[in-house]
N, C-alpha and C positions, 0 to 999 in steps of 0.2 A: 414092761412093756411101758412107755411115756407116752402123752399126751401132747404137741406141745400147741394146744390154747390152753392147759390148764395152770392154774397157777400152781398148784402144790409140783407140781411134774419141774414148771419150768422154773418156777421160783423168780426173783428180782423183781422184774415193776412191777407184777403182777399180784405177787406174793404184797411191797412193798403195799400196794394200794389199799388192803386191811390190816399186814402184821409183820411182826420181828418173827424173825428167827430165832429160838432158842438154842435146842440142838436136833442132835437126830439118837436114836435109840435104836433096837435092835429091827427094828419091824418097822417105825417110824419116825416120822417129825414132831419136833414142835414149834410151834410160835405163838407169842404173846402177841393177843388178835386191838389189836391199838385205840380199839371205842371198848375205853377202864371205866363202865358205869356199874361194872360189878371189880371188883380189885381182883387180879389176881386170872382172871377172865381166860384162856388160851382154847386153841385146835393141836388134836394130833392124831394129824396126818398119816395115814400106811403111805409106805414106800414103794407100793407098786399101787399104779394107775386101773384101781377093780373099782365100780362102782357100786359091787358089793357086798358083803361080807359072805353072800355066800359063795362066792368067787376064790374065795382062799381055803386054801388046804383046812385042814383040822389042826392043823398045829403051827401054819399062820397065825389063825386068826387065835387059836390061843396064847401065843407069843404075841401079837397085838395089845387083847384086853391084858394083858402082861402091862404092857407100856399103859393103856390108858389106866390103868390101878396102879402103876409107877407117879406116874402125873397128877394123878386125882390125889394120894396121899400127903406127893409133895408142896403143892397146895393148900390140904391139911395143917402141915407142920407150918410152909410158911406165912397165910392170913388166918387161923383159926376160924372157916367157915361154919356159922351152922348147919350150912347143908353143898355141896354140888354139886348142881341139877347137868346132865349127859343131851347132848339132843343131837343128833346123824339126819340129817335130809339130805341133802345133795338134789335135789328136783333139778338146778337149772346148773350145779355142778355134778360133774360124774366120776366126784374122787373120793374115795371110804375117807372122811373124817366124821370126829366127834370134839363139838362144841361142849366143853366144862368150864362151870358157871360158880363159879361160890356166888352163897349167895347166902347171907346177912342179915339176923332178924331188924334190925335197926336202920337198915338202909332202903336202897331199891331197887323195887321191884318184890319183896320178900310177900311169900304169900301165893303168887302168883308165878306164873311160865314169863320163864324172861322172853325178853323182846331183842329180835334175829340179831337187827343194828340200830338200837336205839341213836345213833350220831350226839351223844349229847355231854360226854366226858374223853377228852384226847387231853394226856400230858405233854409235857415238855419233853425232851432227847434224857437228860435225867434223870427226868423220874421214871420214862420208860425202861431207864440200863439201872434203878434203884430195886422196880419190882423183876426184873432177870434173874440179876442176882438172888436175891430174894429165894424165886425157886430153885437157882440152879446150887444153890443149897443141898437141898437135897433129893435133885437130881442122882 
């Protein structure tokens, strides 16, 4: 099932507003979040248009969380954060997705909840490409 108003289903301009597609895994699509106050922040969106994890079969849910874990491992290997925060909201965008937000003790927002979209740090195309290349090494 897809939703023609959903950024993760339609991609294109809707995703371009906030992210850059890195790849597809078995159950998910991985996007680099353009706002990079937290170096390496990504979104792992389920391939199916579901709002809640309870809408997945047990096997789909387990496979999705394997994808989330795989991406978290890649972030740890690529950027060596002290912690990765995980956020799943979807109050307005009803498509199951997790924000994986690397946190660093000497940088932005350490010790607090991450801001959904602080709008403070955007990169050049070359800088985005470098981050994506580093993440792809471990996916």
